[in-house]
C-alpha positions as CSV (number, residue, x, y, z in Angstrom):
1,M,-19.8,-8.0,-18.1
2,P,-18.2,-4.8,-19.5
3,A,-18.0,-1.9,-17.2
4,R,-19.5,1.5,-18.2
5,H,-18.8,5.0,-16.9
6,R,-21.1,7.9,-17.7
7,E,-21.1,11.6,-16.7
8,R,-23.8,14.2,-17.0
9,E,-24.0,17.9,-16.1
10,N,-27.0,20.1,-15.8
11,L,-25.4,23.4,-14.8
12,N,-26.5,27.0,-15.1
13,G,-24.2,29.9,-15.4
14,K,-25.0,32.7,-12.9
15,G,-23.4,36.0,-13.8
16,G,-23.2,39.3,-11.8
17,S,-21.4,42.6,-11.7
18,S,-19.5,44.7,-9.2
19,F,-19.1,48.4,-9.9
20,Y,-16.7,50.8,-8.1
21,Y,-17.5,54.5,-8.4
22,L,-14.2,56.0,-7.3
23,A,-11.6,58.2,-8.8
24,N,-10.7,55.3,-11.0
25,P,-14.1,53.6,-11.7
26,Q,-13.9,49.8,-12.1
27,T,-16.3,47.1,-13.2
28,S,-15.8,43.4,-12.6
29,V,-18.0,40.5,-13.8
30,R,-18.1,37.1,-12.2
31,V,-19.9,34.0,-13.5
32,A,-20.6,31.0,-11.2
33,S,-21.9,27.6,-12.2
34,E,-24.6,25.8,-10.2
35,G,-26.9,22.8,-10.6
36,I,-26.5,19.1,-10.8
37,T,-23.5,16.9,-11.7
38,Q,-23.8,13.1,-12.0
39,T,-21.5,10.2,-12.5
40,C,-22.6,6.6,-13.0
41,D,-20.6,3.4,-12.9
42,D,-22.4,0.2,-13.9
43,V,-22.2,-2.7,-16.3
44,V,-23.9,-3.5,-19.6
45,G,-25.1,-6.7,-21.2
46,N,-26.0,-8.6,-18.1
47,Y,-29.7,-7.9,-17.7
48,P,-31.8,-9.2,-16.0
49,R,-29.2,-10.6,-13.6
50,P,-28.2,-8.2,-10.7
51,N,-25.3,-5.8,-11.4
52,P,-23.2,-3.5,-9.3
53,L,-24.0,0.2,-9.4
54,D,-22.6,3.5,-8.2
55,L,-24.6,6.6,-8.9
56,S,-23.2,9.9,-7.6
57,T,-25.3,13.1,-7.7
58,I,-24.0,16.5,-6.5
59,H,-26.2,19.5,-6.0
60,T,-24.7,23.0,-5.7
61,Y,-26.2,26.5,-5.4
62,H,-24.3,29.8,-5.4
63,P,-26.0,32.7,-3.6
64,V,-25.5,36.3,-5.0
65,L,-25.1,39.7,-3.4
66,D,-27.0,42.9,-4.1
67,G,-26.5,46.3,-2.6
68,R,-25.5,49.9,-2.9
69,L,-22.9,51.6,-0.7
70,L,-23.3,55.3,-0.3
71,G,-20.7,57.7,0.9
72,G,-20.8,61.2,2.3
73,G,-23.4,63.4,0.7
74,G,-25.2,60.4,-0.7
75,A,-22.6,59.7,-3.3
76,L,-22.7,56.1,-4.7
77,L,-19.4,54.4,-3.9
78,R,-20.0,50.7,-4.7
79,E,-22.8,48.7,-6.3
80,L,-23.3,44.9,-6.4
81,I,-25.8,43.4,-8.9
82,A,-26.4,39.7,-8.6
83,Y,-22.8,39.2,-7.8
84,P,-21.9,35.6,-6.9
85,I,-20.2,35.2,-3.5
86,D,-16.6,34.2,-3.2
87,Y,-17.3,30.9,-1.6
88,H,-17.4,27.9,-3.9
89,P,-19.8,25.2,-2.7
90,S,-17.9,21.9,-2.5
91,P,-20.0,19.1,-1.0
92,S,-18.2,16.4,1.0
93,D,-18.5,12.9,-0.2
94,P,-20.6,10.6,2.1
95,R,-17.9,7.9,1.3
96,E,-15.8,9.6,3.9
97,S,-18.1,8.1,6.5
98,F,-19.5,5.2,4.6
99,P,-16.6,3.8,2.5
100,F,-16.8,1.5,-0.5
101,L,-17.6,-2.1,0.5
102,D,-14.6,-4.2,-0.3
103,E,-14.6,-8.0,-0.7
104,V,-14.5,-8.7,3.0
105,D,-17.2,-6.2,3.8
106,R,-19.5,-7.6,1.1
107,S,-19.0,-11.1,2.4
108,N,-19.8,-10.0,6.0
109,V,-22.9,-8.0,4.9
110,G,-23.9,-11.0,2.8
111,W,-23.9,-13.2,5.9
112,Q,-26.0,-10.6,7.8
113,L,-28.5,-10.5,4.9
114,L,-28.9,-14.2,4.7
115,A,-29.4,-14.3,8.5
116,K,-32.2,-11.7,8.3
117,T,-34.0,-13.2,5.2
118,N,-33.6,-16.9,5.8
119,V,-37.0,-18.5,5.2
120,S,-36.3,-21.1,7.9
121,L,-35.9,-18.6,10.7
122,P,-38.6,-19.0,13.5
123,H,-41.0,-16.2,14.5
124,V,-40.6,-17.1,18.2
125,D,-37.4,-18.8,19.3
126,L,-39.1,-20.9,21.9
127,P,-36.1,-23.2,22.7
128,S,-34.0,-20.1,23.6
129,F,-36.9,-18.5,25.5
130,L,-37.5,-21.7,27.6
131,A,-33.7,-22.1,28.1
132,E,-33.4,-18.6,29.5
133,L,-36.6,-18.6,31.5
134,P,-35.3,-20.4,34.7
135,E,-32.4,-18.1,34.9
136,F,-34.6,-15.1,34.3
137,V,-37.0,-16.2,37.1
138,S,-34.6,-17.4,39.7
139,G,-31.2,-16.0,38.9
140,V,-29.7,-12.6,38.3
141,Y,-32.5,-11.3,36.2
142,A,-35.0,-11.7,39.0
143,M,-32.6,-10.0,41.4
144,R,-32.3,-7.1,39.0
145,L,-36.1,-6.8,38.6
146,R,-36.5,-6.6,42.4
147,E,-34.0,-3.7,42.4
148,I,-35.9,-1.6,39.9
149,P,-38.1,0.2,42.6
150,K,-34.9,1.0,44.5
151,L,-33.3,2.9,41.6
152,V,-35.3,6.0,42.4
153,K,-34.0,6.1,46.0
154,E,-30.4,5.0,45.4
155,Y,-28.5,8.3,45.2
156,G,-25.1,9.3,46.5
157,S,-22.6,6.6,46.6
158,N,-24.9,4.0,45.1
159,L,-26.0,6.2,42.2
160,M,-23.6,4.8,39.6
161,K,-24.2,1.3,40.7
162,A,-27.9,1.7,40.5
163,A,-27.7,3.3,37.0
164,A,-25.4,0.5,35.8
165,A,-27.7,-2.2,37.2
166,G,-30.8,-0.6,35.8
167,H,-29.2,-0.3,32.4
168,L,-28.3,-4.0,32.3
169,T,-31.6,-5.0,33.8
170,W,-33.4,-3.2,30.9
171,R,-31.0,-4.5,28.2
172,W,-30.8,-8.1,29.2
173,A,-34.0,-8.8,31.1
174,I,-36.9,-6.5,30.6
175,K,-36.4,-5.5,26.9
176,P,-36.0,-9.1,25.7
177,M,-38.9,-10.3,27.7
178,V,-41.2,-7.5,26.4
179,S,-40.0,-8.3,22.9
180,D,-40.8,-12.0,23.2
181,I,-44.2,-11.3,24.7
182,R,-45.1,-8.9,21.8
183,T,-43.8,-11.4,19.3
184,M,-46.0,-14.2,20.9
185,L,-49.1,-12.0,20.6
186,N,-48.7,-12.2,16.8
187,F,-48.0,-15.9,16.8
188,M,-51.1,-17.1,15.0
189,D,-50.6,-14.5,12.3
190,A,-47.0,-15.7,11.9
191,V,-48.2,-19.3,11.6
192,E,-50.6,-18.4,8.9
193,R,-47.9,-16.4,7.0
194,R,-45.5,-19.4,7.3
195,E,-48.1,-21.7,6.0
196,R,-48.7,-19.5,3.0
197,V,-44.9,-19.4,2.4
198,L,-44.8,-23.2,2.4
199,E,-47.7,-23.4,0.0
200,N,-46.1,-20.8,-2.4
201,L,-42.8,-22.6,-2.3
202,L,-44.4,-25.8,-3.4
203,V,-45.7,-24.0,-6.5
204,S,-43.1,-21.4,-7.4
205,K,-40.1,-23.2,-5.8
206,S,-38.6,-19.8,-4.9
207,V,-39.2,-16.6,-2.9
208,K,-37.6,-13.2,-2.8
209,R,-37.0,-11.8,0.7
210,K,-35.9,-8.3,1.7
211,A,-34.5,-7.0,5.0
212,G,-33.2,-3.7,6.4
213,L,-29.5,-3.6,7.3
214,G,-29.4,-0.5,9.4
215,N,-29.3,3.3,9.3
216,S,-26.3,5.5,10.3
217,H,-25.8,9.1,11.0
218,V,-22.6,11.1,11.4
219,D,-22.3,14.7,12.5
220,F,-19.1,16.6,11.9
221,P,-17.8,19.5,14.1
222,E,-19.0,22.9,13.1
223,T,-16.6,25.2,11.4
224,E,-16.5,28.9,10.4
225,V,-16.1,29.9,6.8
226,F,-15.9,33.2,4.8
227,L,-18.7,33.3,2.3
228,H,-17.4,36.6,1.0
229,S,-14.4,38.8,1.7
230,S,-14.0,41.1,-1.4
231,T,-15.8,44.0,-3.0
232,G,-15.8,45.7,0.4
233,A,-18.2,43.2,1.9
234,T,-17.3,40.6,4.5
235,I,-19.7,37.7,5.3
236,K,-18.9,34.8,7.7
237,A,-21.0,31.8,8.5
238,K,-21.1,28.6,10.5
239,R,-20.8,25.4,8.3
240,K,-22.2,22.1,9.6
241,V,-21.8,18.9,7.6
242,T,-23.9,15.8,8.3
243,H,-23.7,12.3,6.7
244,S,-26.5,9.8,6.7
245,S,-26.9,6.3,5.3
246,S,-29.6,3.7,4.9
247,M,-28.8,0.1,3.8
248,W,-31.0,-2.8,2.9
249,G,-30.8,-6.0,0.8
250,S,-32.7,-8.7,-1.0
251,V,-32.1,-12.4,-1.7
252,K,-33.8,-15.0,-3.9
253,W,-34.2,-18.2,-2.0
254,K,-34.7,-21.4,-4.1
255,L,-36.2,-24.7,-2.9
256,I,-34.0,-27.8,-3.2
257,G,-36.3,-30.5,-4.6
258,D,-39.6,-30.5,-2.7
259,G,-37.8,-29.2,0.5
260,G,-39.5,-31.8,2.5
261,I,-42.6,-29.6,2.5
262,P,-45.8,-31.7,3.3
263,T,-48.2,-31.9,0.5
264,T,-51.3,-32.0,2.7
265,E,-52.9,-29.0,4.3
266,A,-52.8,-30.5,7.8
267,G,-49.1,-31.4,7.3
268,R,-48.2,-27.9,6.3
269,R,-50.1,-26.4,9.2
270,N,-48.2,-28.7,11.6
271,A,-44.9,-27.9,10.0
272,A,-45.7,-24.2,10.1
273,Y,-46.4,-24.4,13.9
274,L,-43.1,-26.1,14.6
275,Q,-41.0,-23.8,12.3
276,T,-42.7,-20.7,13.7
277,L,-41.8,-21.8,17.2
278,G,-38.3,-22.8,16.3
279,I,-38.9,-26.4,17.4
280,T,-36.3,-27.9,15.0
281,S,-32.8,-29.3,15.3
282,R,-31.3,-26.0,14.3
283,G,-33.5,-24.2,16.8
284,A,-32.0,-26.3,19.6
285,L,-28.5,-25.5,18.4
286,Q,-29.3,-21.8,18.2
287,A,-30.8,-22.0,21.8
288,L,-27.6,-23.7,23.0
289,W,-25.5,-20.9,21.6
290,E,-27.8,-18.1,22.9
291,I,-27.6,-19.3,26.5
292,T,-23.8,-19.7,26.4
293,P,-22.3,-17.1,28.7
294,W,-21.0,-14.0,26.9
295,S,-22.2,-15.3,23.5
296,W,-23.6,-11.8,22.9
297,F,-20.1,-10.4,23.3
298,I,-18.5,-13.0,20.9
299,D,-21.2,-12.2,18.4
300,W,-20.2,-8.6,18.3
301,F,-16.8,-9.7,16.9
302,A,-17.1,-13.2,15.5
303,G,-20.7,-13.3,14.3
304,L,-21.2,-16.9,15.1
305,G,-24.9,-16.3,15.9
306,T,-25.2,-14.6,12.5
307,I,-23.7,-17.7,10.7
308,L,-26.1,-20.0,12.6
309,A,-29.1,-18.0,11.5
310,A,-27.8,-17.7,7.9
311,T,-27.2,-21.4,7.5
312,D,-30.4,-22.7,9.2
313,N,-31.6,-25.2,6.6
314,T,-34.8,-26.5,8.2
315,I,-36.3,-25.9,4.8
316,P,-33.6,-27.0,2.3
317,M,-33.0,-24.0,0.1
318,T,-30.2,-22.3,-1.8
319,W,-29.8,-18.6,-2.4
320,S,-29.0,-16.4,-5.4
321,E,-29.2,-12.8,-6.6
322,N,-27.9,-11.5,-3.2
323,C,-28.0,-7.7,-3.5
324,V,-27.3,-5.0,-1.0
325,M,-28.4,-1.4,-1.7
326,R,-27.1,1.6,0.1
327,K,-28.3,5.2,-0.1
328,S,-26.0,7.8,1.5
329,R,-26.1,11.5,1.6
330,S,-24.0,14.5,2.7
331,D,-25.9,17.6,3.7
332,T,-24.3,21.0,4.6
333,R,-26.1,23.6,6.6
334,F,-24.9,27.3,6.8
335,E,-25.8,29.9,9.4
336,L,-24.8,33.5,9.1
337,L,-22.7,34.9,12.0
338,P,-24.4,38.0,13.4
339,G,-22.5,41.2,12.7
340,S,-20.2,39.6,10.2
341,W,-21.6,41.4,7.2
342,Q,-22.3,45.0,6.2
343,D,-25.9,46.2,6.2
344,W,-25.6,47.8,2.7
345,C,-25.7,44.5,0.9
346,T,-28.0,41.5,1.0
347,I,-27.4,37.8,0.3
348,S,-29.9,35.8,-1.7
349,G,-29.7,32.7,0.4
350,M,-27.3,30.1,1.7
351,P,-25.0,27.9,-0.4
352,V,-26.3,24.4,-1.1
353,E,-24.0,21.5,-0.8
354,I,-25.6,18.1,-1.2
355,H,-23.9,14.9,-2.3
356,E,-26.0,11.8,-2.8
357,R,-24.9,8.2,-3.6
358,K,-26.9,5.2,-4.6
359,E,-25.0,2.0,-4.6
360,R,-25.7,-1.6,-5.3
361,Y,-23.4,-4.4,-4.3
362,L,-23.4,-8.1,-5.1
363,C,-23.0,-9.6,-1.6
364,A,-23.1,-13.4,-1.7
365,P,-20.9,-14.6,1.1
366,I,-17.6,-16.1,-0.3
367,L,-15.5,-15.9,2.8
368,P,-16.0,-17.0,6.5
369,F,-17.5,-14.3,8.6
370,I,-14.5,-12.0,9.4
371,P,-14.6,-10.5,12.9
372,S,-15.2,-6.8,12.7
373,L,-13.8,-4.0,14.9
374,Q,-17.0,-2.0,14.2
375,P,-18.3,-2.7,17.8
376,L,-15.4,-0.6,19.1
377,V,-17.1,2.5,17.8
378,D,-20.6,1.4,18.6
379,L,-22.0,3.5,21.4
380,K,-24.5,0.8,22.4
381,A,-21.7,-1.7,22.9
382,W,-19.7,0.7,25.0
383,S,-22.7,1.6,27.1
384,I,-23.2,-2.1,28.0
385,L,-19.5,-2.7,28.7
386,G,-19.4,0.5,30.7
387,S,-22.2,-0.7,32.9
388,L,-20.5,-4.0,33.5
389,A,-17.3,-2.2,34.4
390,A,-19.1,0.1,36.8
391,L,-20.8,-2.7,38.6
392,K,-17.4,-4.6,38.9
393,S,-15.5,-1.6,40.3
394,L,-18.3,-0.6,42.7
395,R,-18.4,-4.1,44.2
396,R,-14.7,-3.8,45.3
């Protein structure tokens, strides 16, 4: 599987002139390059099997200045004709925010992808729902639900406590219940889809599944830059850099033998009902884990719930061609600072700084799920922990 590196440029030279009409007239010419630069790292000779890929595309645009500066009596002192600005666009690499996935990262993402695409996963996790229902009705969830109307009235000393309780009530009671109800409304459609999957597996013995793996967005602090500071013209601007990323993956699941799939239509319909509801031995194990106190917190770091979902083998299957794709992008926005340039010259636009990356990783899990410190920078995680801390401190 030999590696291959390629580079390509589609750049245009932009030239302009600056004239000085003084005692010693001077003329200067500047040429700036703009356009697209690409690099591609991939492999050859391995088609049609999946291969890693890293495609980098950089877009740049260089604005120009035009203008005539007149002196006393209307004498022409300076003239700019399509003169490129001093600033050289240099897009930041989105890898600063979304680094290359190393072996541990690829294995962890591989577990997440299997957990999301596993054919055996239920549509409605009925065992977990039933296990949590008594606690929801008679325990702390019911208490929190009764407190919701009071949230509007509880100001002053109880404001922080009310906010924290309300947040936890929504996060751990109302939101999951609404999600379960919405899911159950689509139950019959899910059964029919599961039955079709079982029928197709009997014929093709494999199925390709895709799943999203999340989007991310990073904003960098705004800075001030000089776009131009020569030729008698000064132009300053605010520069704002934003990084964004979208990641998804696909897996080919292959049936082991006949997978225990019933050959009769009635048998497949019954199996589809049970699997859609999660009424299986693995469904019971998953329910036991879900109702374990603080299992949600352990999952943030250890990913045990992810492993349980990934290894659910209700339908005996193996996986292959595990691929994760990531598209990341760096965008830069400029805004001229009022009063930072002379009115005798004009600028043709703003610099363009765009850096795009398209990556493909082979992400079959080869290591145990390695606990991640990513939750430490997850605002959602901190909001939950903050609410718990607020309730604890306010009870003292």
